[in-house]
C-alpha positions in Angstrom: -50.1 32.4 25.6 -51.4 29.4 24.4 -54.2 29.7 21.6 -57.6 29.2 22.6 -58.9 27.7 19.3 -58.0 24.8 17.2 -58.8 24.5 13.2 -62.5 23.7 14.0 -62.7 26.7 15.9 -61.2 28.7 13.0 -63.5 27.3 10.4 -66.4 28.2 12.5 -65.6 31.8 12.8 -64.9 32.0 9.2 -67.6 30.1 7.7 -70.4 30.6 10.3 -69.8 34.4 11.1 -67.9 35.6 7.9 -69.6 33.3 5.6 -66.6 31.9 3.6 -67.1 28.8 2.1 -65.7 25.8 3.5 -64.4 24.7 0.4 -62.1 27.9 0.5 -60.8 26.8 3.8 -57.6 24.7 3.8 -55.0 23.5 6.3 -51.9 26.0 7.2 -48.9 25.1 9.6 -48.4 28.3 11.6 -45.2 29.2 12.9 -45.1 28.4 16.8 -48.3 26.5 18.2 -51.3 28.1 17.0 -53.7 26.4 14.2 -53.9 28.0 11.0 -56.0 27.9 7.8 -55.5 29.5 4.4 -58.6 30.7 2.1 -58.0 29.8 -1.6 -60.7 31.4 -4.1 -62.3 30.7 -7.2 -59.2 30.3 -9.1 -57.2 28.7 -6.6 -55.0 31.6 -5.3 -54.7 32.2 -1.6 -56.0 35.3 -0.5 -56.3 35.1 3.3 -54.7 33.7 6.2 -56.3 33.0 9.7 -54.3 32.1 12.6 -55.5 31.1 16.1 -53.8 32.9 19.0 -54.2 33.9 22.4 -55.4 37.4 23.6 -54.2 40.3 21.5 -50.5 39.7 21.3 -47.7 42.4 20.3 -46.6 43.0 16.8 -43.3 41.5 17.7 -45.0 38.1 18.5 -47.0 37.9 15.2 -44.1 39.0 12.9 -43.0 35.3 12.6 -46.5 34.7 10.8 -46.2 37.7 8.6 -42.8 36.9 7.5 -43.7 33.4 6.8 -46.2 34.1 3.9 -44.1 37.3 2.4 -42.9 35.1 -0.3 -46.8 34.3 -1.1 -47.6 37.6 -3.0 -51.3 36.8 -3.4 -52.3 36.6 0.3 -53.6 40.0 1.2 -55.0 39.7 4.7 -53.8 37.8 7.8 -56.5 37.7 10.6 -55.3 36.2 14.3 -58.1 35.2 16.0 -58.9 34.2 19.8 -61.9 33.2 21.7 -63.9 33.3 18.5 -63.0 36.8 17.3 -60.3 38.3 15.4 -58.0 40.3 17.8 -55.8 41.6 15.1 -56.6 41.8 11.2 -53.8 43.3 9.1 -53.8 43.9 5.2 -50.7 43.8 3.1 -49.0 47.0 1.9 -48.0 45.8 -1.6 -46.3 49.0 -2.5 -43.5 48.3 0.1 -42.9 45.6 2.5 -45.2 45.9 5.6 -48.6 45.4 6.8 -51.4 47.8 7.9 -53.8 46.9 11.0 -57.5 47.2 9.5 -60.8 46.9 11.7 -62.2 43.6 10.8 -62.2 40.7 8.5 -64.4 41.3 5.2 -67.7 39.6 5.2 -68.1 37.2 2.3 -70.8 37.8 -0.5 -72.1 34.7 -2.5 -70.9 35.1 -6.1 -74.1 35.4 -8.8 -74.8 32.0 -10.5 -73.6 31.6 -14.1 -70.7 34.4 -13.5 -68.1 32.6 -15.7 -68.4 34.9 -18.8 -68.3 33.6 -22.5 -65.8 36.3 -24.3 -68.3 36.4 -27.2 -71.3 37.0 -25.0 -70.8 40.4 -23.5 -67.2 41.8 -23.8 -66.9 44.6 -26.2 -64.0 46.1 -28.0 -62.6 49.6 -26.9 -64.5 52.1 -29.4 -63.4 55.6 -30.1 -65.9 56.9 -27.6 -64.0 55.0 -24.9 -60.6 56.0 -25.6 -60.5 57.3 -22.3 -60.5 53.8 -20.5 -56.7 53.6 -19.9 -56.9 57.3 -18.7 -59.5 56.6 -16.5 -57.8 53.6 -15.1 -54.6 55.8 -14.6 -56.6 58.5 -12.8 -58.0 56.0 -10.2 -54.7 54.5 -9.4 -54.0 58.0 -8.3 -57.0 58.8 -6.4 -57.1 55.5 -4.6 -53.6 54.7 -3.9 -52.1 58.4 -4.4 -49.6 57.3 -6.7 -47.6 59.7 -8.8 -48.2 59.8 -12.7 -45.3 57.9 -13.7 -45.9 55.2 -10.7 -49.4 54.8 -12.0 -48.2 54.1 -15.5 -46.1 51.5 -14.3 -49.2 49.9 -12.8 -51.1 50.3 -15.7 -48.8 48.3 -17.9 -48.6 45.4 -15.4 -52.7 45.5 -15.9 -52.7 45.8 -19.4 -50.0 42.7 -19.4 -52.3 40.8 -17.2 -55.5 41.4 -19.2 -53.9 40.4 -22.4 -52.7 37.1 -20.8 -56.2 36.5 -19.5 -57.6 37.2 -22.9 -55.4 34.6 -24.3 -56.6 31.9 -21.7 -60.2 32.8 -22.1 -59.7 32.0 -25.8 -58.6 28.5 -25.0 -60.8 28.0 -21.9 -64.0 29.5 -23.3 -64.5 31.9 -20.1 -62.7 34.8 -18.5 -61.4 33.9 -15.0 -61.3 37.1 -13.8 -64.7 38.1 -14.0 -65.2 40.3 -10.5 -68.9 38.4 -10.1 -67.2 35.1 -9.6 -65.5 36.4 -6.2 -67.2 36.9 -2.9 -64.7 39.6 -1.4 -62.3 42.3 -2.5 -59.0 40.3 -1.4 -60.2 37.1 -3.2 -60.6 38.9 -6.6 -57.2 40.9 -6.0 -55.8 38.0 -5.1 -56.6 36.4 -8.5 -55.4 39.2 -10.3 -52.2 38.9 -8.7 -51.7 35.3 -9.5 -52.9 35.6 -13.4 -50.2 38.4 -13.4 -47.5 36.2 -12.1 -48.9 33.4 -14.4 -48.4 35.7 -17.5 -44.7 36.4 -16.5 -44.2 32.7 -15.8 -45.5 31.6 -19.3 -43.5 34.4 -21.1 -40.3 33.1 -19.1 -41.5 29.3 -20.2 -41.8 30.0 -24.0 -39.4 32.8 -24.9 -36.3 31.8 -22.8 -36.3 28.8 -25.1 -36.2 31.0 -28.3 -34.4 34.0 -26.8 -31.1 33.4 -25.1 -30.9 35.0 -21.7 -34.8 36.0 -22.0 -35.2 36.7 -18.2 -32.1 38.8 -18.1 -32.9 40.9 -20.9 -36.9 41.0 -21.0 -38.2 39.8 -17.7 -39.2 43.1 -16.7 -42.7 42.0 -15.7 -41.2 39.8 -12.5 -41.9 43.1 -10.3 -45.1 42.6 -8.5 -48.2 44.6 -8.8 -47.7 47.3 -6.3 -51.4 48.4 -6.1 -53.4 47.9 -3.0 -56.1 45.5 -3.1 -59.1 48.0 -3.0 -57.3 50.1 -5.8 -56.7 46.6 -8.0 -60.1 45.3 -7.6 -61.6 48.8 -8.6 -59.5 49.2 -11.5 -60.0 45.8 -13.1 -63.3 46.2 -12.8 -63.2 49.0 -15.2 -61.2 46.8 -17.8 -63.6 43.6 -17.4 -66.4 44.6 -19.9 -63.6 45.2 -22.9 -61.8 43.0 -25.0 -58.0 44.3 -26.1 -57.6 41.6 -28.4 -60.5 42.9 -30.9 -60.0 46.3 -30.2 -58.6 48.5 -33.3 -54.9 48.9 -32.7 -55.1 52.9 -33.6 -57.8 53.3 -30.5 -55.6 51.3 -28.1 -52.7 53.2 -29.2 -54.4 56.6 -29.0 -55.9 55.6 -25.6 -52.3 54.6 -24.4 -50.8 57.7 -25.7 -53.4 60.0 -23.5 -51.8 58.5 -20.1 -48.0 58.7 -21.8 -48.6 62.3 -22.2 -49.7 62.7 -18.4 -46.6 60.8 -17.5 -44.5 63.1 -19.9 -45.9 66.4 -18.0 -45.3 64.6 -14.6 -41.3 64.5 -15.4 -40.4 61.7 -17.7 -40.1 63.9 -20.6 -36.6 62.9 -20.8 -37.6 59.4 -22.1 -39.7 60.6 -25.1 -39.4 62.0 -28.4 -42.0 64.2 -29.6 -44.7 62.5 -31.7 -44.6 64.5 -34.9 -40.7 64.1 -34.9 -41.3 60.2 -34.7 -43.9 60.3 -37.6 -41.5 62.4 -39.7 -38.4 60.2 -39.0 -40.4 56.8 -39.8 -41.9 58.7 -42.7 -38.5 59.3 -44.4 -36.6 56.1 -43.6 -39.8 54.3 -45.1 -39.6 50.9 -43.0 -40.3 47.8 -45.4 -41.8 44.5 -44.3 -38.3 43.1 -45.1 -36.3 45.5 -43.0 -34.7 44.4 -39.9 -35.1 47.6 -37.5 -33.4 48.5 -34.3 -33.9 51.5 -32.1 -30.7 51.3 -29.7 -31.8 53.9 -27.2 -35.7 53.3 -27.4 -37.3 54.9 -24.4 -41.1 54.5 -24.8 -40.4 52.4 -28.1 -42.6 55.0 -30.1 -40.1 54.9 -33.0 -40.9 51.2 -33.2 -44.4 51.6 -33.0 -44.7 54.2 -36.1 -42.5 51.7 -38.2 -45.3 48.9 -37.1 -47.9 51.0 -38.1 -46.3 52.2 -41.4 -45.5 48.8 -42.7 -49.0 47.4 -41.7 -50.7 50.1 -43.5 -48.8 49.2 -46.8 -48.3 45.4 -46.0 -51.8 44.6 -44.3 -51.9 43.1 -40.8 -52.9 39.4 -42.0 -49.8 38.3 -44.3 -47.4 35.7 -43.0 -44.7 38.6 -44.0 -46.2 41.1 -41.8 -46.6 38.5 -38.8 -42.6 38.0 -39.1 -42.1 41.2 -39.2 -43.9 42.5 -36.2 -42.8 39.7 -34.2 -39.2 39.1 -35.5 -37.9 42.4 -37.1 -38.7 45.2 -34.8 -36.1 45.4 -31.9 -35.5 47.9 -29.1 -32.7 48.4 -26.4 -33.6 50.6 -23.1 -31.6 50.5 -19.6 -34.7 51.4 -17.7 -37.0 48.6 -16.6 -39.7 51.3 -16.2 -39.2 52.2 -19.5 -39.0 48.7 -21.2 -42.6 48.0 -19.7 -43.8 50.9 -21.2 -42.3 50.1 -24.7 -43.4 46.4 -24.4 -47.0 47.7 -23.3 -47.1 50.0 -26.6 -46.0 47.4 -28.8 -48.5 45.0 -27.8 -51.3 47.2 -28.0 -49.9 48.1 -31.2 -50.2 44.6 -32.6 -46.7 43.1 -32.2 -47.5 41.0 -29.0 -44.0 40.8 -27.5 -41.5 43.0 -29.2 -37.8 42.2 -28.9 -37.1 45.0 -26.6 -33.9 44.4 -24.2 -33.5 45.9 -20.8 -29.9 46.6 -21.0 -27.2 49.2 -22.0 -26.8 49.9 -25.7 -23.2 50.8 -25.2 -21.8 47.8 -23.8 -19.4 45.5 -25.5 -21.1 43.3 -28.0 -20.2 40.3 -26.4 -22.6 41.5 -23.7 -25.6 40.9 -26.3 -26.4 37.0 -27.1 -28.6 37.5 -29.8 -27.7 40.8 -31.8 -24.6 41.7 -33.5 -23.0 44.5 -35.2 -23.4 45.1 -38.9 -26.7 43.3 -38.6 -29.7 45.9 -39.0 -31.3 47.4 -42.1 -32.6 50.4 -40.5 -31.5 52.3 -37.3 -33.7 55.0 -35.8 -33.1 56.8 -32.8 -32.8 59.5 -30.6 -29.8 58.8 -28.4 -29.7 60.3 -24.9 -27.6 63.7 -24.8 -26.3 66.4 -22.3 -24.0 64.3 -20.5 -20.2 64.2 -20.8 -18.8 60.9 -20.2 -15.2 60.7 -18.6 -12.5 58.3 -18.7 -14.0 55.9 -16.1 -17.4 56.0 -17.7 -16.0 55.4 -21.3 -13.6 52.5 -20.0 -17.0 50.7 -19.0 -18.1 50.7 -22.4 -17.7 48.8 -25.6 -14.8 49.9 -28.0 -15.4 53.0 -29.7 -13.3 54.9 -32.4 -14.2 58.3 -31.5 -13.3 57.6 -27.8 -9.6 56.9 -28.4 -7.4 59.5 -26.8 -10.0 61.3 -25.2 -10.3 62.4 -21.8 -14.1 62.7 -22.2 -16.9 62.5 -24.9 -20.3 63.8 -25.0 -22.9 60.6 -24.7 -24.6 61.6 -28.0 -21.3 60.7 -29.8 -21.1 57.5 -28.4 -24.7 57.0 -29.4 -23.9 58.0 -32.8 -21.3 55.4 -33.3 -22.9 52.7 -31.8 -25.9 53.2 -34.2 -23.6 53.2 -37.1 -21.8 50.1 -35.7 -25.6 48.4 -35.6 -26.4 49.1 -39.4 -25.1 46.5 -42.1 -23.2 47.9 -45.0 -25.9 49.9 -47.3 -28.2 50.2 -44.3 -30.1 53.4 -43.8 -29.9 55.7 -40.6 -32.2 58.0 -39.1 -30.9 59.8 -35.8 -31.5 63.4 -34.0 -28.7 65.1 -32.6 -28.0 68.0 -30.9 -27.0 70.9 -33.2 -23.4 71.2 -31.9 -22.4 67.8 -33.8 -22.9 69.6 -37.2 -21.5 72.7 -36.3 -19.0 73.2 -33.3 -15.6 73.2 -34.0 -15.1 70.6 -31.2 -17.0 68.2 -33.0 -15.0 68.7 -36.4 -13.2 65.3 -35.7 -16.8 63.8 -35.4 -18.0 65.1 -38.7 -14.7 63.7 -40.5 -15.2 60.4 -39.2 -18.8 60.2 -40.3 -17.7 60.9 -44.0 -15.6 57.6 -43.7 -18.6 55.6 -42.6 -21.6 57.0 -44.1 -23.3 59.0 -47.0 -25.2 61.9 -45.6 -28.5 62.4 -47.7 -30.7 64.9 -45.9 -30.4 67.0 -42.5 -33.4 68.6 -41.1 -32.9 71.4 -38.7 -35.4 71.7 -36.1 -36.6 74.6 -34.1 -35.3 75.1 -30.5 -39.0 74.6 -29.2 -39.0 71.1 -30.4 -38.3 69.5 -27.2 -39.5 72.6 -25.1 -42.7 70.8 -23.6 -40.3 68.2 -22.3 -38.3 70.6 -20.5 -35.5 71.0 -22.8 -34.6 74.0 -24.8 -32.0 72.6 -27.1 -31.4 73.1 -31.0 -31.6 69.8 -32.8 -31.1 68.3 -36.2 -32.3 65.0 -37.9 -29.7 63.0 -40.1 -30.6 60.5 -42.4 -27.6 58.6 -44.0 -26.8 55.3 -45.5 -24.0 53.4 -44.2 -21.1 52.9 -46.9 -21.5 49.5 -48.8 -18.3 47.4 -48.5 -15.7 48.5 -50.9 -17.5 51.8 -51.3 -15.8 55.4 -50.7 -17.1 58.4 -49.6 -18.0 60.8 -52.7 -17.4 64.5 -52.4 -19.8 65.4 -55.3 -22.8 64.0 -53.8 -25.7 66.1 -53.2 -27.0 66.8 -49.7 -30.4 68.0 -48.9 -30.5 70.6 -46.2 -34.1 71.6 -44.8 -35.0 74.2 -42.1 -38.4 73.3 -40.0 -39.5 76.5 -38.0 -43.0 75.1 -37.0 -43.6 71.6 -35.5 -47.3 72.1 -34.5 -46.8 73.5 -30.9 -45.2 76.3 -29.1 -42.7 76.5 -26.2 -45.2 75.3 -23.9 -46.6 72.3 -25.9 -49.9 74.0 -26.8 -50.9 73.0 -30.3 -50.5 75.8 -32.9 -51.6 76.0 -36.6 -48.9 76.2 -39.4 -46.9 73.1 -38.9 -44.4 72.7 -41.9 -43.4 69.3 -40.9 -45.8 67.9 -43.9 -43.9 70.2 -46.4 -40.8 69.0 -44.9 -41.8 65.5 -45.4 -42.8 65.9 -49.0 -39.5 68.0 -49.9 -37.4 65.1 -48.4 -39.2 62.3 -50.0 -39.0 64.1 -53.5 -35.2 64.3 -53.1 -34.7 60.8 -51.9 -36.7 59.4 -55.0 -34.8 61.7 -57.3 -31.3 61.3 -55.6 -31.9 57.9 -53.8 -30.1 56.7 -50.6 
């Protein structure tokens, strides 16, 4: 059926009835014969498409239009208009490819005058009393869009990423462009946020691919679009609008994010996390220095790296050139999961390093797969490799070369992770690694222990209680190994003293409930005294 409206008729409907400003309305060529206009908001992001049509048409007949704008992720609503009224209005389903029919076009409300907000005039740092901000945002995503806790965590990472970029732009332009009072509809506001999110990813790609080989492949995890609905996105961004992340204390931001991480852990993501007390213990004992090049080859949420960052900051201060170089160039992580890389990069940014060097790849591949890291390079390896899986011959053949895998039909994943951790260390480098108890005691792992003594000098072994990982759904006995890689020409010594420590209380019980009497402070003190006396 032929369209009954031309462009002037569409403009009359949008401006006369729904109050959209004429300067928002721009020509758009519709597939087929219908006239079309696209509306672009205060930041230039397209947010609504109106197409002239005949009487209400079937879903099949409107599909060419919906398909045509699918690549333009900021357009959230498409209206088909006939005889000066909408006969079909569709809102994009951002969480999946598709559209939901809604009752009408949203009316436009004139933005308040003077709504370009100066960063110095109204924005406040997140204070201790407002540590629940990220938790409130996370909850709103679940309430409005029904997201699972770990899905909401991914969207929170994208929101923080967008807000951090907006603050950088505001520092240059003198105003915050995503002030909700600038926008007349939910869709206009949401489209502007989506556009800023894409701009942030494009900016990072443009800048960092010049510095880091294959940046897009190894770090471009924020290319996935925002999946929140427009009502949820608008509501959530309004919550963060009054606050300035860049001037907020890193400890407060870190704690606020950890609250949300805790919720995700309880929802079933625990396999990616190392308990906070253990991260703190291992980073305290490895004693990272501002001159150290550090890597976590299995970094998960990146918490070992943030602990190292905080420890160096407490000693060096955050204003020196040496600390800036450490924060931005000497902390490295590798993680297979895109979801966890987003979390790790967000946590690192909130803790003060901007963009950490976290690669989204498998840490167990041939070294030729890594264009910017090499074996024998790092001063410190601090990690908790995944354990519990048995790699067969086919799986081992797809990985790099490992001495411990030779002539083996299968090998536990943690053994391969242990060897790769040692491969990353430079001669004389320090290792802090968490491993299951059988590596230290089982007859089947005797060959591993023999191999280790030809590669490292063991210094400390800390036996942890079985409930250490119970809050994350794992009842497994684990130990921490602190060791130094043999220097060039050095041979293992049989008479070297090794410190053995038994920890019985990590500060919580098997349910994750906090209990008194943690002996980790005493463990830390004993281990430090040993290292000061005996050295690495």
